[in-house]
PASEBA-1860 file (N, C-alpha, C; in nm, 3 decimals):
! residues 144
1> XXXXXXXX> -0.806/1.317/-1.501/-0.698/1.410/-1.433/-0.699/1.341/-1.294 ~ -0.622/1.264/-1.252/-0.591/1.186/-1.120/-0.574/1.261/-0.998 ~ -0.639/1.296/-0.883/-0.611/1.402/-0.814/-0.570/1.349/-0.662 ~ -0.581/1.208/-0.671/-0.568/1.158/-0.512/-0.515/1.007/-0.542 ~ -0.394/0.943/-0.528/-0.342/0.833/-0.569/-0.281/0.776/-0.445 ~ -0.318/0.662/-0.434/-0.272/0.559/-0.331/-0.192/0.470/-0.366 ~ -0.054/0.507/-0.296/0.041/0.370/-0.356/0.047/0.270/-0.246 ~ 0.034/0.140/-0.269/0.050/0.044/-0.218/0.172/-0.003/-0.213
9> XXXXXXXX> 0.236/-0.044/-0.093/0.374/-0.063/-0.069/0.381/-0.220/0.003 ~ 0.456/-0.310/-0.064/0.510/-0.422/0.033/0.613/-0.452/0.068 ~ 0.739/-0.338/0.014/0.876/-0.363/0.067/0.960/-0.500/-0.002 ~ 0.885/-0.509/-0.104/0.981/-0.647/-0.189/1.091/-0.571/-0.253 ~ 1.157/-0.667/-0.285/1.301/-0.612/-0.366/1.258/-0.519/-0.472 ~ 1.152/-0.541/-0.545/1.147/-0.446/-0.664/1.050/-0.319/-0.643 ~ 1.012/-0.316/-0.512/0.924/-0.208/-0.486/0.966/-0.084/-0.505 ~ 1.077/-0.033/-0.516/1.157/0.098/-0.548/1.096/0.145/-0.708
17> XXXXXXXX> 1.085/0.043/-0.762/1.028/0.066/-0.920/0.875/0.105/-0.886 ~ 0.807/0.062/-0.797/0.664/0.107/-0.810/0.683/0.260/-0.736 ~ 0.749/0.252/-0.644/0.748/0.394/-0.577/0.789/0.516/-0.676 ~ 0.880/0.469/-0.751/0.925/0.573/-0.839/0.826/0.584/-0.975 ~ 0.732/0.499/-1.006/0.629/0.522/-1.044/0.523/0.601/-1.037 ~ 0.528/0.582/-0.900/0.403/0.650/-0.787/0.439/0.800/-0.801 ~ 0.545/0.847/-0.772/0.603/0.972/-0.770/0.603/1.063/-0.906 ~ 0.625/0.974/-1.017/0.617/1.023/-1.146/0.479/1.067/-1.172
25> XXXXXXXX> 0.386/0.983/-1.150/0.284/1.030/-1.202/0.214/1.110/-1.086 ~ 0.240/1.119/-1.003/0.181/1.178/-0.893/0.204/1.361/-0.955 ~ 0.353/1.363/-0.991/0.407/1.467/-1.062/0.338/1.525/-1.153 ~ 0.326/1.429/-1.261/0.261/1.465/-1.390/0.111/1.513/-1.335 ~ 0.032/1.456/-1.281/-0.126/1.488/-1.256/-0.139/1.579/-1.129 ~ 0.007/1.647/-1.083/-0.006/1.709/-0.945/-0.113/1.644/-0.849 ~ -0.121/1.536/-0.831/-0.192/1.460/-0.732/-0.130/1.446/-0.616 ~ -0.243/1.436/-0.498/-0.183/1.443/-0.374/-0.139/1.295/-0.374
33> XXXXXXXX> -0.044/1.233/-0.303/0.027/1.091/-0.269/-0.035/1.039/-0.157 ~ -0.082/0.938/-0.149/-0.101/0.886/0.015/-0.040/0.713/-0.004 ~ 0.005/0.646/0.134/0.069/0.543/0.089/0.015/0.455/0.189 ~ -0.012/0.327/0.165/-0.096/0.197/0.228/0.017/0.085/0.260 ~ 0.040/0.026/0.349/0.137/-0.077/0.373/0.014/-0.199/0.431 ~ 0.006/-0.289/0.365/-0.107/-0.386/0.480/0.013/-0.507/0.565 ~ 0.003/-0.511/0.666/0.046/-0.619/0.745/-0.033/-0.739/0.752 ~ 0.010/-0.885/0.671/-0.087/-0.996/0.663/-0.025/-1.104/0.738
41> XXXXXXXX> 0.133/-1.077/0.798/0.195/-1.177/0.837/0.272/-1.121/0.983 ~ 0.222/-1.052/1.053/0.270/-1.026/1.203/0.160/-1.045/1.271 ~ 0.195/-1.123/1.377/0.082/-1.149/1.466/0.018/-0.984/1.540 ~ -0.116/-1.021/1.520/-0.200/-0.883/1.516/-0.202/-0.890/1.714 ~ -0.156/-0.755/1.751/-0.180/-0.728/1.882/-0.332/-0.706/1.943 ~ -0.314/-0.717/2.059/-0.453/-0.687/2.150/-0.480/-0.550/2.202 ~ -0.512/-0.450/2.063/-0.539/-0.360/2.080/-0.702/-0.286/2.105 ~ -0.728/-0.230/2.185/-0.889/-0.159/2.190/-0.942/-0.066/2.103
49> XXXXXXXX> -0.884/-0.041/2.002/-0.883/0.060/1.886/-0.898/0.029/1.758 ~ -0.882/-0.108/1.733/-0.901/-0.142/1.601/-0.766/-0.220/1.560 ~ -0.720/-0.203/1.439/-0.582/-0.284/1.388/-0.540/-0.183/1.311 ~ -0.537/-0.055/1.326/-0.445/0.084/1.250/-0.311/0.122/1.314 ~ -0.249/0.099/1.278/-0.124/0.092/1.367/-0.077/0.269/1.345 ~ -0.077/0.332/1.455/-0.007/0.458/1.454/0.144/0.478/1.430 ~ 0.195/0.549/1.332/0.332/0.561/1.299/0.414/0.592/1.406 ~ 0.363/0.699/1.490/0.425/0.740/1.601/0.438/0.682/1.703
57> XXXXXXXX> 0.385/0.575/1.755/0.369/0.538/1.901/0.486/0.405/1.847 ~ 0.558/0.391/2.017/0.640/0.265/1.982/0.564/0.168/2.012 ~ 0.641/0.028/1.962/0.619/-0.106/2.014/0.731/-0.201/2.047 ~ 0.707/-0.297/2.145/0.819/-0.371/2.183/0.835/-0.506/2.076 ~ 0.756/-0.487/1.949/0.769/-0.604/1.839/0.906/-0.522/1.728 ~ 1.018/-0.589/1.725/1.134/-0.576/1.615/1.057/-0.535/1.484 ~ 1.011/-0.655/1.458/0.958/-0.680/1.334/0.862/-0.582/1.278 ~ 0.745/-0.537/1.378/0.692/-0.441/1.370/0.744/-0.293/1.387
65> XXXXXXXX> 0.841/-0.306/1.439/0.894/-0.166/1.421/1.008/-0.139/1.296 ~ 1.061/-0.230/1.231/1.117/-0.272/1.124/1.007/-0.260/0.988 ~ 0.919/-0.264/1.009/0.798/-0.227/0.876/0.763/-0.095/0.900 ~ 0.734/-0.038/1.054/0.730/0.095/1.036/0.822/0.182/0.991 ~ 0.963/0.158/1.017/1.065/0.248/0.953/1.039/0.236/0.833 ~ 1.031/0.132/0.747/1.031/0.133/0.614/0.965/0.212/0.537 ~ 0.834/0.223/0.635/0.696/0.255/0.580/0.760/0.410/0.619 ~ 0.795/0.465/0.716/0.816/0.596/0.721/0.920/0.687/0.646
73> XXXXXXXX> 1.013/0.580/0.590/1.132/0.615/0.518/1.083/0.642/0.339 ~ 1.000/0.594/0.314/0.915/0.567/0.171/0.832/0.707/0.182 ~ 0.789/0.721/0.299/0.715/0.880/0.312/0.752/0.991/0.291 ~ 0.893/0.962/0.387/0.961/1.084/0.381/1.039/1.107/0.223 ~ 1.041/1.004/0.178/1.118/1.034/0.053/1.018/1.071/-0.041 ~ 0.901/1.044/-0.031/0.786/1.083/-0.133/0.737/1.218/-0.082 ~ 0.806/1.281/0.054/0.709/1.390/0.100/0.572/1.389/0.142 ~ 0.539/1.264/0.201/0.424/1.215/0.214/0.395/1.251/0.377
81> XXXXXXXX> 0.297/1.339/0.410/0.207/1.360/0.533/0.205/1.201/0.617 ~ 0.249/1.186/0.751/0.185/1.069/0.820/0.042/1.031/0.799 ~ -0.024/1.161/0.791/-0.170/1.180/0.803/-0.213/1.122/0.668 ~ -0.119/1.066/0.557/-0.178/1.008/0.444/-0.077/0.868/0.454 ~ -0.071/0.823/0.546/0.044/0.685/0.559/-0.065/0.623/0.634 ~ -0.095/0.489/0.567/-0.146/0.393/0.668/-0.079/0.251/0.670 ~ -0.047/0.201/0.790/-0.014/0.068/0.798/-0.137/0.016/0.881 ~ -0.167/-0.118/0.795/-0.290/-0.159/0.889/-0.286/-0.314/0.845
89> XXXXXXXX> -0.363/-0.397/0.958/-0.340/-0.560/0.985/-0.490/-0.584/0.867 ~ -0.461/-0.697/0.791/-0.562/-0.771/0.728/-0.508/-0.836/0.597 ~ -0.593/-0.845/0.502/-0.592/-0.902/0.367/-0.561/-0.805/0.288 ~ -0.476/-0.766/0.239/-0.420/-0.675/0.153/-0.502/-0.624/0.031 ~ -0.573/-0.703/-0.005/-0.684/-0.660/-0.128/-0.789/-0.585/-0.051 ~ -0.833/-0.663/0.067/-0.960/-0.594/0.073/-0.905/-0.456/0.181 ~ -0.799/-0.433/0.242/-0.760/-0.333/0.300/-0.710/-0.214/0.211 ~ -0.668/-0.284/0.124/-0.607/-0.135/-0.014/-0.741/-0.058/-0.045
97> XXXXXXXX> -0.848/-0.177/-0.090/-0.968/-0.097/-0.141/-1.016/-0.036/-0.034 ~ -1.017/-0.071/0.114/-1.099/-0.019/0.196/-1.055/0.125/0.206 ~ -0.930/0.161/0.225/-0.897/0.279/0.239/-0.900/0.394/0.095 ~ -0.876/0.301/-0.015/-0.906/0.367/-0.118/-1.039/0.440/-0.107 ~ -1.118/0.351/-0.085/-1.289/0.422/-0.090/-1.311/0.539/0.067 ~ -1.234/0.488/0.142/-1.246/0.600/0.255/-1.204/0.714/0.238 ~ -1.079/0.719/0.152/-1.012/0.880/0.123/-1.059/0.947/-0.009 ~ -1.132/0.853/-0.072/-1.179/0.886/-0.200/-1.056/0.924/-0.302
105> XXXXXXXX> -0.969/0.794/-0.309/-0.860/0.786/-0.431/-0.916/0.773/-0.562 ~ -0.840/0.841/-0.655/-0.882/0.855/-0.777/-0.787/0.718/-0.862 ~ -0.686/0.678/-0.805/-0.583/0.609/-0.846/-0.515/0.522/-0.725 ~ -0.508/0.350/-0.769/-0.458/0.286/-0.704/-0.331/0.238/-0.782 ~ -0.215/0.245/-0.718/-0.093/0.163/-0.778/0.001/0.091/-0.681 ~ 0.013/0.001/-0.753/0.063/-0.115/-0.699/0.157/-0.227/-0.746 ~ 0.255/-0.295/-0.723/0.315/-0.397/-0.815/0.262/-0.500/-0.818 ~ 0.286/-0.577/-0.928/0.220/-0.719/-0.946/0.357/-0.805/-1.050
113> XXXXXXXX> 0.318/-0.942/-1.006/0.442/-1.032/-1.033/0.379/-1.123/-1.135 ~ 0.268/-1.077/-1.191/0.201/-1.141/-1.322/0.203/-1.310/-1.272 ~ 0.130/-1.336/-1.180/0.100/-1.487/-1.178/0.030/-1.529/-1.267 ~ 0.062/-1.673/-1.291/-0.003/-1.742/-1.404/-0.031/-1.887/-1.340 ~ -0.099/-1.948/-1.405/-0.148/-2.089/-1.341/-0.201/-2.108/-1.232 ~ -0.158/-2.191/-1.123/-0.226/-2.201/-0.999/-0.236/-2.079/-0.938 ~ -0.120/-2.018/-0.908/-0.099/-1.892/-0.848/-0.193/-1.800/-0.888 ~ -0.226/-1.764/-1.017/-0.340/-1.704/-1.079/-0.471/-1.727/-1.021
121> XXXXXXXX> -0.508/-1.880/-1.010/-0.607/-1.927/-0.955/-0.644/-1.861/-0.815 ~ -0.552/-1.890/-0.747/-0.562/-1.881/-0.561/-0.570/-1.707/-0.571 ~ -0.534/-1.643/-0.644/-0.550/-1.502/-0.662/-0.426/-1.437/-0.589 ~ -0.420/-1.296/-0.607/-0.321/-1.185/-0.581/-0.358/-1.085/-0.511 ~ -0.300/-0.970/-0.456/-0.315/-0.863/-0.447/-0.391/-0.783/-0.540 ~ -0.293/-0.779/-0.619/-0.318/-0.687/-0.757/-0.452/-0.725/-0.810 ~ -0.476/-0.875/-0.816/-0.631/-0.938/-0.898/-0.713/-0.870/-0.820 ~ -0.698/-0.879/-0.699/-0.808/-0.861/-0.562/-0.841/-0.728/-0.587
129> XXXXXXXX> -0.780/-0.627/-0.604/-0.777/-0.484/-0.587/-0.821/-0.436/-0.703 ~ -0.735/-0.486/-0.829/-0.849/-0.465/-0.975/-0.986/-0.498/-0.975 ~ -1.058/-0.574/-0.918/-1.195/-0.657/-0.910/-1.260/-0.593/-0.823 ~ -1.237/-0.514/-0.706/-1.328/-0.479/-0.610/-1.306/-0.325/-0.626 ~ -1.203/-0.254/-0.689/-1.187/-0.106/-0.641/-1.290/-0.035/-0.708 ~ -1.314/0.071/-0.629/-1.423/0.176/-0.709/-1.353/0.298/-0.819 ~ -1.195/0.280/-0.818/-1.133/0.366/-0.919/-1.030/0.309/-0.993 ~ -0.946/0.373/-1.060/-0.859/0.304/-1.152/-0.774/0.276/-1.060
137> XXXXXXXX> -0.699/0.140/-1.126/-0.587/0.078/-1.072/-0.471/0.056/-1.156 ~ -0.349/0.056/-1.123/-0.253/0.066/-1.218/-0.157/-0.026/-1.149 ~ -0.105/-0.143/-1.195/-0.064/-0.279/-1.147/0.076/-0.245/-1.213 ~ 0.155/-0.230/-1.161/0.287/-0.234/-1.221/0.357/-0.366/-1.214 ~ 0.409/-0.417/-1.339/0.467/-0.524/-1.368/0.597/-0.536/-1.288 ~ 0.620/-0.650/-1.237/0.767/-0.691/-1.142/0.827/-0.766/-1.181 ~ 0.928/-0.790/-1.227/1.019/-0.916/-1.254/1.041/-0.984/-1.124 ~ 1.014/-1.125/-1.146/1.042/-1.224/-1.042/1.197/-1.265/-1.027
END
């Protein structure tokens, strides 16, 4: 029985499919649902308190604001409290596993493009999470 599920979102075009899967599983197991989005391609601001981005604080960066807005929208759709929604900077696989450990997550759900060949050798977020998480991981297959 899963009690706390972490949904990792990347705002890809097929991300809604992963969100629907997470919603369904959280309902089946009556589990608490949390959400994480990892920023790995937006310049890191100079903050004295680390790289966690509070969702209720303003920022002059339009790209960052757009990311915050998307994450808030998903959280609102799923009924997830902002206290269980994280936007952090870093390496996606590393940050997802870190938050999962910190929050005692039972199941991590994320999308996977099923890379093969050279892309598989170079690694992917799903592969990294699968190999380093201390809990179950559900990689939802996405179509390219």
